[in-house]
N, C-alpha and C positions, 0 to 999 in steps of 0.2 A: 504494500500500500504506500501511496506517496506521502511524503512529509508535507506539513502545512506550507512551508516556504516553497516547495516544488509546485504545490497546487496553485499558489499565488503567482509563481513564475509562469506557469502554464496559462493562467488567466490573462496575464499581461501580454504574453505572446499571442494569444488568441485575439486580444483587443487590437494589438498592433497590426495583425493581418487583416482584421475587419476594417480598421481605419485605412489601410493601404488600398483595399478594394474600393473604398468610397472617397478617395483622395480629392477629387474635384469638389466635393461637398464639405470638406473639412472645416472651412471657415464658418459656414452657416451652421454646421453641427456644433461647433464650439460655442458660438453665440447662443444657440438654442439651449445647450446644456447650462450655460451661465445663467440664462433667464430662468430656467427650471430650478436651478439651485437657489436663486434669490427668492423665488416664490416659496420653495420648500422651507427655506430658513425662516421666512415670515410665518408660515403655518406652524413651524416648530416652536417659535417663540410664543405664539398665541396659545398653543397646547400646553407648554410649560407654565405659562402664567395661570391658566385655568386650573391645572393640577396643583400648583403650589397654593393657590387660594383655597382649594378644597382641603388640602392637607393641613393648613394652618388656620382655618376659619374658626375664630373663637366662639361663634354663635352656635356651633354644633354641640348639642348636649353630650355629656360623657357617656350616657347610656347608648346613644346612637353610635359613637365611636367603638364602644365595646361590641355592639351587635354587628358592625361592619368591619371587624378587625381584618378579615381577609381582603376586603376591598381596599382598605388603607395600605395594606402591605403591597397590593398591586399598584397603587398610586405611587408609592415610593420606588418600586421597581421600574415603573414606566418613566418617572422623572429621571432616574439614573440612565434609562435607555435613551431618552431624548438628549440628555446632556452629553452622552458619549456617542450620539448619532449612530445607534445600533439598528440593524435590521434583524428581526426575529423570524427565523424560518422554522416552522413547526411540522413535524411528521405526525400525521393523524391517520387512524384507521383501526381495523380490527386486530386482535391478537394474532401473532405468528405470521403476519404478512411481510415481516422483514424490515420494520421501521428502524430498529436499532442498527441492523446491518447496513442499511442504506445510509444512515447518518455517519457511521464509521467509515464507509467507503468515500463519502463526500469529504469528510475531514481528513482522512488519511491517518486517523488515530483510533485505536480500540477503546474509545472512551465509554461508549454506551454498552450496557450489558446485553450480551447475546447468549441465548440459552434455548435448548430444545424444550425446556419446561414450559407448560402452558401459563401465560400471564407473568412472565419474568419481570417486566417493567411495571413496578408498583407505584412509582412516583414520577412526576414530571421532572426531567433531568435536563440540565443546561450545559452547553459547551461554548465558551467564547472563541471567536475566530479572528484571524489577522485582519487588519483594516485595509480598505481600498478606497482611495479618494476621501480620506478622513471618515470613513464609515465602516464600522466593524460589523461583523455578522455573528449572530448567536444561533446555534443549532439547538433545537429543543425536541426531546423525545417525550412521548406521552403514553400512558397506559392504554392498552387495547380496550375498546368500548364494550366488548362482550366478555370481559373477565368475570371471575367470581367476585361477589359484592360489587357488581358492575355499576350500580347507580352512582355511587360515590366517585368511582374512578372515571365514569363517563362524564360526570360533571367537571371533574378535574381536567380531563382532556379538552372538553369544550371551552373551559375557562382559558386554557392556554391558546386554543384556536381563536378565541375572540380577541386576544391581544396580539395575534400573529400578524406579520406583514406579508408573508408568503406561506401558503399552506401546501405541503406535499401530502396529498391524499393517496395513501399507499394501498395497492391491491396486489393479490397474487393470482388473480383470475378475472373473470367477467364481473361486472358490478351487480351485486345482489340487491334485492328490494330494501333490505335493512340498511345496507351501505348507502344506497341512494337516498334513503331517508336521513341518514347522518349527514351526508353531503349537502342536502337541501337546508339543513339546520344551520350549518356553518357558512354557507355561501353568502357573500355580500358583494355588491357591485365594485367596491373599492379594494377588494382583497384578492390578489392573484392566486388562482388555484391550479396546481399542476397535478393531474392524475397520473400517478406513477405505477405502471404495470411492472411489478417486480417479479423476480424468478423467471425472466424471459427465457433462460436457458432450458427450461422444462418444456418449451413449446417449439414447434416448427415455425418457420417464417410465415406460412399461410395461416396457421392458427393464431399467431400474434396479430396479423392484420385483421382477421375476423373478430377477435376480441376487442381490438381498438375501435373497429367500426361499431360494434355493439355498445361499447362505452360511450362513444360519441353520440350515438342516437339517444341513449338514455340521459345524457347530460346536455342535450341541445338547448335547454332553457337556462343553462348556467354557462358563464364564460370560463372555459377551462382549456388547458393544453394537456395533451396526452403523450406520455413518453414511456417506452419500454426499456427496462434496465435489468441487469443481473448484478445485484449488490454483492452477493456472496455465492458465486456459481458453485454447483455441486462438484465434488471431486470426481476425477475420472481416472480409470486405470489404463495405462499404456504399456505396450511391450517394448522393452529396450534390448537391443542386440549388443552384447558385450564383446570385447576384443577377441576373446577366444572362440567366438562364433555362437556361444550359447545365448539364450534369451531369458530375460527376467522381467517380471511384472513390477511396475512402478506407479505409485499414486501421485497424480498431479493436482494442484489446486490452481485453477485458472484465475487470473486477475479479474477484478470487478469491471463490468462494462457499464459505465455511467456517464460517458463523455457527452452524449446528447443532452442529458439532464443538467450537467454542469454548465454547458454553453447557454442553455435556456435560462438558468438562474443568473449567470453573469450578465446576460443581456438585460434581464429585468432590473437588476441592481444598477447597472450602468445608466439605463434610461430613466427609471422611475423610483429608484430605491428611497431617496430622501423624501420625495413627495408622498409615497405610500406610507412611510413611517409617520410623517407629520399628520397626514389625514387620518390614519387609524388612531393615533394618539388623541386627536381632537374628538373623534367619535366616541372613544372610550371615556374621555373626560366628561362628555355629555351624558353618557350612560351612568357613570358613577354619580354624577351630580343629581340625576333623576332618582337613583337608588337612595342617596342620602336624604333628598327632600322627602321621599316617601317614608323613609324610616323616621325622620324627624316628626312628620305628621302622626305616625303610628305611636311613637313614644309620648308625644304631647297629648294625644288623645287618651292614651292609657292613664297618664298622670291627671289629665282633666277629669276623667271619670271618677278617679279616686277623690279628687277635690269635691266634685259634685255629690258623691255619696256621703262624704264626711259632713257637708253642710246640710244634706237632706236629713241625716240622723240628728244633727244638732237642732235643726228646726223642728222636726217631728217630736222629739223628746221634750224640747223646751216648751213647745206649745201644749203638749199633753200634761206636763208638770205644772204649768203656770195657771192658776185659778182665775186670773183677772182677764176678762175678754178683750179689753182695749189693749192691755199689755201684750196679749197673745199676738195681735195683729202688728203692733209696733216692732215686737221682737222678731217676727217673721220677716218683715220688710228690711230690717237692719241686716239680718243674716244674708238675704239675697244680694244686697249691695256688696257686702263683704266677700261673698262668693264670686261675684262678677269681677271685683277688683283682683282677687287671687287668680282667676282664670286669665285675666288680661296680662298679668305679670308672666304667667306661663307661656303665653304667646308673644312675649316681648313687646307688649303695647302699653302696659302700666297706666291704666286709667286712674284719674283722680277721683275723689269721693263724689264731686258734683257730676262728672261725666258718667260714673258708674250708676249714680242715682237716676240720671236721665235715661240710660239704657234699660235699667230695671223697670222704670215707669213705662217705657215704650213696650217692653215685652209683656208686662202685666196687663197693659191696656188691650193688647191683642188677645191674650188669654181670656180676659174678662168677656170679650165679645164671643169667643169661641166656646167658652165653658161657663156661661153665666150660671147655669144650674149647679155646677160644682161649687162655685164660690158662694152661692146661696146656702148650700148645705154646710159649708165651712162656717159661715156666720151663724147659722142656726145652731150648730154644734157648740159654738162658743157661748152662745146665750144659754143653752141648756146646761152647760157645765156649772153655771153659777147657782142653779136651783136643784141640781141633782145631788144625790147622796148615795153612800154605800157602793154596791157593785155597779150601779148605773153610772156613777161618776167615772169609774175606771173605763167602762164601756164607751161612754161619750168622749172621754179624754183620748182614748185610743183612736176613735173614729176621726176626731179633729186632727190629732197628730199625724195620722196616715195621710189625710188630705193635705196637710202642710208639707209633709215629705214629698208627696206627689207634685205639688205646686212648685217646689224648689227644684225638683228633678227636671220639670219642663223648662223652667227658667234657665237652668244650667245648660241643657241641651241646645236651646235656642241661642244662648249667649255664645256657646262654643262655636256654633256654626258662624256666627257673626265675626268671631276672631279668626277663624280659619280662612275666611274670605278677606282677611286683611283689614279688619275694622269696617266692614261694609256689608250691607244686605245683598249686594249684587243686583242683578236685574230683577229678581223676584220681589223684593220689598219685604218688610217685616210681617205683613199680614199673611202672605203666601208661605213664607218660611215657617211661621208659627203653625199654620194649618197643616202643612205637610208633616212637620215633626210630631204634632199631636196625633195625627192619623196613623203615623207609622209605629207608635208605641202601644204596648198592651197595658192599658190602664189597670185592669184587674190584677194582673200579676205584680205590678209595681205596688199597688195598694196592699196586696196580701203580704208582700215582702216587708213593707213598712209596718204593717200591723204586728207581724211576728216579732220584729226587732223592738218595737216600742213596748209590746207586752212583756218581753223579757226584761227590759229596763225597769218597767213599772213593778214587776214582780220582785226584782232584785232590791228595789227601794223599799217595797213593803216588807220583804224579809229582813 
């Protein structure tokens, strides 16, 4: 196998021959390459800026960072990749198609593990490569997607493919339906895909041509190039005639036949390497940004629901314990305002008391229109509590406390929607938002939950 420096020397030799064949166009080609490099450098800086902002954004909650640990590690790796102007070439495909052997043949180093055991590659593996035109190449081997415990390993392989600049989709025969499905998942317009028919030494020339034609037909909807190679040709036995006239069997290990694949890779790197890298990094930065935004919303929503439930219990129990009707209502309104202020801080808006009171009033006004009968029961229960005695007092207090719990739950859900929309009702307006949220909730289950919790508190106090 060739040493890395010899591989690079071969590449430069091939490039010089290619340039010689196109000598009349060399000036235009040089100018075009310079323009492409400038554009790629601009994309590269934009992607780096976006990734650094994501990595160091102080507004991202610690819970989100913990949940997206893998994504943040990928960001750091991608920043390093862009700073070092690396191109990532990923071998992707089913187990035992010869991915590791192929990368070893390309690199000229036995770096990647090759074994007859099923599923030998268990982790994504990287190999740094010498640079060309200030751009280094990293070869990446991935686990086969059909290995034991395949879901995790398939996810690992697809993660590597999503960050790849060039994908080598390795086959050892015709493209199966499951392999076609995998290829459809990872295919993107900006991501060059080379379908590599490995183990070509096992087929005749006519068989190879038929297989390539079949693959081409099945991948007509995807932009691919198809190359047949023999990364690790099978050993062969030859008869050697010795000086004394006798014959002896000898096992030969033919060299790898991957020159066509190398030339295709070199051509891609020369023409579009930097642009592909910068474009893929920009797309990945956008995907990670979307993932972070979604996780931030999820974490905030979870924390918001805890805040709402806490204030619901405080309000329900407080109203149930308080024997003064007017104080019940004042206490309830004050807790709603406090809850809204707490939710506003969670969403980074931090409303003052006056603003929170106005928002509470707006929400309560909409609820009063939608649920006038409920508020009537609430007021009636408050009045009944002052004239009730014994067990009826507990029953009445529980009923009013449950309604107070439910009212605050509604206020909290509507307020959270307002904060998620960036301190705005959006196009719907408060009336439509309130109506939609009220209709989406199961009032009876919420009231039952409130009643059980309040009764427990009342019983504990009685005990």
